[in-house]
N, C-alpha and C positions, 0 to 999 in steps of 0.2 A: 562481468555483471555491469549492467548499465546504471549510471547514477543520474537521478532526476533532482535538480536543484531548483530553488526559487519557489514560485507560486504555481501550482498546477490546478487549473480550473476544469471541472468535469470528472466524469467517471472514467476509470481506466481498468483494463483487463490485459495485462502484459502477457506475451507469449514466450517470454524469456525471463531470466532472473534479473531483479532490479533492486536498487537501493533508493529510497526517498529521503532526501535531505531538504527540508523546507516545509512548506505548507501545502496540503492538498485539500481542496474544497470539492469533495465528491466521494464516490464509493470506489474503494479499491477491491477488485475481484481477483483473487489469486487462485488460478485454476491449473493445478499441477506443476507450478513453478515455485521459486523461492523468492521471498521479499524481505528486506530489512527496512524498517521505518525508524529514522532518526529524527524526525520532525513531528509535525502535527497533521493528523487526518481529521478534518472536519466533516465526518461522514462515517459510513460503516466500512468494516473490513470483512469480506466474505472469503472463506477458504474452501475450495472444492478439489476433488480428485487428487488427493495426496499432496496438495500444496502445503507450503510452510511459511510462516511469518514470524519474524523476531521483531518485537516492538520495544525500542529504546526511548521512544518519545511518548506522544499522547494520542489516543483515539477518542474523539468527542462523540462518536456514535456507538453502535453495537459492534461486537466481534462474533461472527457466526462461522 
């Protein structure tokens, strides 16, 4: 699982499992993969096609 640290600017839609540790300013689109959020998402989290998200931090937008 890839770990993304620090500040992430912009929307992302990973094609593999990820962990976000830090601050993401944008939309996280989880399409059929697995994601852990241990930081802050200043945007929406969108889950499609059997994707899965565990949120241990904060989402400042919507969760769809």
